[in-house]
ROMI-138749 format. One record per residue (C-alpha): x, y, z; residue in three letters. Coordinates in steps of 0.05 Angstrom, whole numbers. Layout:
% ROMI-138749
((X; Y; Z); "ALA")
...
***
This chain:
% ROMI-138749
((-2730; -1045; 147); "UNK")
((-2680; -1021; 201); "UNK")
((-2696; -1029; 273); "UNK")
((-2704; -953; 283); "UNK")
((-2755; -952; 224); "UNK")
((-2794; -1007; 258); "UNK")
((-2795; -971; 323); "UNK")
((-2819; -905; 293); "UNK")
((-2867; -933; 241); "UNK")
((-2929; -925; 287); "UNK")
((-2905; -861; 319); "UNK")
((-2950; -799; 325); "UNK")
((-2923; -730; 327); "UNK")
((-2945; -683; 382); "UNK")
((-3001; -636; 357); "UNK")
((-2965; -577; 389); "UNK")
((-2906; -588; 345); "UNK")
((-2947; -602; 282); "UNK")
((-2988; -537; 291); "UNK")
((-2925; -496; 301); "UNK")
((-2939; -479; 375); "UNK")
((-2867; -505; 391); "UNK")
((-2806; -518; 352); "UNK")
((-2796; -580; 393); "UNK")
((-2804; -648; 357); "UNK")
((-2842; -691; 406); "UNK")
((-2874; -758; 403); "UNK")
((-2946; -763; 427); "UNK")
((-2952; -819; 477); "UNK")
((-3024; -803; 497); "UNK")
((-3055; -819; 428); "UNK")
((-3074; -746; 417); "UNK")
((-3113; -742; 485); "UNK")
((-3079; -677; 502); "UNK")
((-3117; -667; 566); "UNK")
((-3075; -724; 596); "UNK")
((-3007; -693; 574); "UNK")
((-2965; -652; 621); "UNK")
((-2927; -622; 563); "UNK")
((-2992; -596; 532); "UNK")
((-3014; -567; 599); "UNK")
((-2946; -533; 605); "UNK")
((-2954; -502; 534); "UNK")
((-3022; -476; 554); "UNK")
((-2998; -445; 618); "UNK")
((-2941; -410; 581); "UNK")
((-2990; -384; 528); "UNK")
((-3033; -355; 584); "UNK")
((-2972; -322; 616); "UNK")
((-2953; -295; 547); "UNK")
((-3022; -263; 538); "UNK")
((-3022; -231; 606); "UNK")
((-2951; -203; 596); "UNK")
((-2975; -175; 528); "UNK")
((-3028; -136; 564); "UNK")
((-2996; -107; 630); "UNK")
((-3056; -63; 643); "UNK")
((-3097; -126; 657); "UNK")
((-3049; -146; 712); "UNK")
((-3050; -77; 742); "UNK")
((-3127; -78; 744); "UNK")
((-3127; -148; 774); "UNK")
((-3081; -124; 829); "UNK")
((-3124; -63; 842); "UNK")
((-3185; -107; 851); "UNK")
((-3149; -152; 900); "UNK")
((-3134; -94; 947); "UNK")
***
């Protein structure tokens, strides 16, 4: 077995990449405890921004309420 194979034999793939949320191959260093992972938090924030940009009326309504 090569050195690289030994290093990667116990590697876990990031669940975001496995489920297709990203095209980024990433190694999970948090043992699938995603709430500890800054990458997972970033993905969730981007998904929320995407949802709000898909529905611009909701942004307008929220601005009207703030006034």
